[in-house]
N, C-alpha and C positions, 0 to 999 in steps of 0.2 A: 493703573496708568503709570507707566515707567518713565523715570527721568532719563533724558538722553543727553543732557548737557555735560554731565561730569566726564564721561569717557571721551567726549569730543573736544574738550578744551585741553588738548595736548599742546606741547611746546610749539609755538608758531614757526612756520617756515617762511621767512621773509624773502627768500629767493623767488623770482618769478619765472624762472625757466621751468619748462614742463619735463618731467621725467616719466619713465614707463610706469604704468599703473602697478601697484603692488599686487602680488598674487593672492587671490582670495581663498580663505578656508571654505567659503560658500560662494563659489565662482558665479553661479547663475544669478544670485541676488546682487552681486557686484555688477555683473553685466547689465542687469535690468536697470539699475540706477545710472550706470555710465551711458546707457542708450537714451535715457530721458534727460540727461544734462546736455543742453543744446548750445552750440557755439557758432560763431560766424568766422570762417577761416579765410584768410587772405590768399588769393590765388592770382596767377598771372594770366595773360591772354590765352595761354594754352590750357588753362584750367589746372595747372600744377601749383603746388604750394609756392607762394611768392617768397623770395629770399631778399633781404635788404640788410644793409649795415646800419647799426644803431647802437647807442650807448644804453645798456641795461644794467641797472644797479651799480652804476659807476664804471662799467667795463664795456669797451667797444666790442661788439660781437656781430656775427652773421646770424640773423634772426628770421625765423618763420613766425608770422603773427597770426593771432586769432583773438576773438573777443567773446566775453560772456554775454554781451548785449549789443543792441543796435547802437546805442549812444557810445559804447566803447569802440565799436568799429568806426563810427564817425570821427571820434577823437583821434584815432590812428590816421585816418585819411586826411584830417585837418592838421596833422603834425602836432597836436596838443598832448597826446599820450607819450610819444617818443620823438626825439629829434631826428626826423627822417629827411632824406634828400627829396625835394619836390619831384625829381625825375623818377625816383623809386615809387613814390606814392601814386603818381599818375597811372602806373601800371596795375595798381591794386584793384581787384574786385573781391567781393566776399561771397562765400557760399555757405549755406547752413549745413552743418554736420553734427553728429552726436559726439560726445567726448570719447566714446568707444571707437568711433570711426576715426577721429582725429588721432587717437593713440595708435590705431592700426596703421595709419598713413605715416605718422612721424617716426615710429619706432625703428623701422629699417633705415630710414634716411639719416637719423641721428646716430645710429650705430655705425653707419658707413662714414659719417662726417662728424666725429666727436668734437670738433672745434665749433660746431654750430649749435644753436639752442632754439627751442620753440617756446613762445610766450603766449599765455592767455591773459589778455588785458581785463582788468575789472570794469565794472559799470561806474563811470564817473558820476552819474546822477545819484548814486547811492553812497558815495564816499562819506558824506557827512553823517548819515544815519548809521553807517557801519562803525565809524569812529566812536559815536556815542554808545552804541551797543557794546563794543569791545570794552570801553571804559567801565560800563555798568557790569561787565563780566569780570571785573578786577584785573584787566590788562592795564599796565602802566600807560599813562597818556601818551608819552613819546613813542612807545611801541605801537599803541593803537593807531596813532596818526600814520606811521610808516606802513603798517600792515593794511590799513584801509585804502591807502593810495596804490599799493602794489598787488594785493591779492584779490582774486575773484572770491566771492562768498556764496555759501549755501545758508539759507535762513531756515530755521526750524522752530516749531513751538516747544516751549518748555513749561510744564512737563509734556510728554509726548501725546498730545491730544489726538484722538482718533476721529476720522471722518469716513463717510460711506461713499462708495462709488454709485453714481446715480443711474448709469446706463451701461450698455455694452456687456460683453461676456462676464465681466467681474462685478456686475450689478449686485449691490448689497454687501460686498466685501468691505472691510474697514482697514484703514491704514493711517499712519502718521505722515502728514503732508509736509515736505520740505520743498524749497524752491530757490531759484536764483533771483527771484523778485521779492523784495521785502514787503511790498504792498499786499501781495497775495497772502503771505503767512500772517501778516499783521491783521488782515481782515478776518481770518479764521480765529485768531486770538481775541479780537474785538467781539465777535459773535459769541465765543465761549464765555466771555465776561458777562454777557447778558443772561446766562443761565445760572441760577443760584448754586446748583451742585458743582458746576465747573468754576464759577467765580471764587469759590472757597479755596481753590487750588492756586489762585493768583497767577494765571498763565501769562507768559510774556514771550517775546521773540529773541532768539539767540542768533548771532552771526558766527559762522564757522568757516575758516579759510578752506578753500576747495581741496588743497593738498591734504589737510588734516581730515576732512570729511571722507575722502577716498581711502586714506590710510586706515581710518576707523572701520570702514566697510570691509576692507580687505583683510584686516587682522582680527575681526570680531567673530565670535561664534554665531552660528546661524540664528539662534533664538534671540540674540540681541538686535539683529538688524532685519528680521523677517518682515516686520510691519512698516519699515521706513520706505517711503517712495519719494522721489524727486519729481515734482510736477513740472512738465516742460514749460520753458519760457514762452509766454503768450505772444510776444512780438515776433519771435523767430518762427513760431508755429504759423503765424499769419503770413510770413514770407514764404514758407514752404507751401502753404495753400495757394498763394498767388502764383507761384511757379507752376504748380500742378494745373491750375486753371488755365495757364497759358500754354499748357502742353509741354512744359520744359521738364526734362528728366531730373530726378533728384540728384543732388550733387553738382548741378550746373551752377555757374557763377553769375553774379549780377553786381552792378554797381551798388555800393552800400546805400546810396540815396534812393535806389530803386525800391527799397522797402517802404518808402513813403507814398509810392504811387499806386 
């Protein structure tokens, strides 16, 4: 059972602007995880990425917004995440996309408009637990506080606990489950602690900034990342299912509070 925390605790990237995904040595494994990391992307009434002026990391910028969670999208709409003009926020709707799709959409836009940035907002409901986890991972408290407030996180079990797929074509296969939801990974760690052989390993949850996680996947040899899977965010999956139930095509937009209906 391999430790996955050491290579992932690389220097933190505190900038929140989204850059092109690093090129993978094992591109298919990177793509697989980028496809399962789900976001809510802000779009306008035409379904195009919504552009707004906002101060990000102390600099006024033209920004395309997205969020790692429903609560993060709500914070954007309510003006709590970034100081946005009410007129801009009124036009925002959110559509579920994978990180891979978000990158595909944003890359040519940002290349053509280098003065613009794309931001993935963190989950505000997880900031406190992220800060505590980072401090427990020997990150200085002042840095942990800043990173937790700015960076989306991927949570993973340490050491790399393995779980089995219950159904579908991959039934019986094992993988190390990571997630954008702390509670999901924490529940796996809690279950492991109930088993004497796993309890001896003293498993715990680590928080990894999204940029660091993607860089690790892109720069690592295949055997290091072959068993890592990011389990899709349950709330965003619920939104996707509701859209499908309504006969709405994938990628269509919805008001963020529509996820509650």
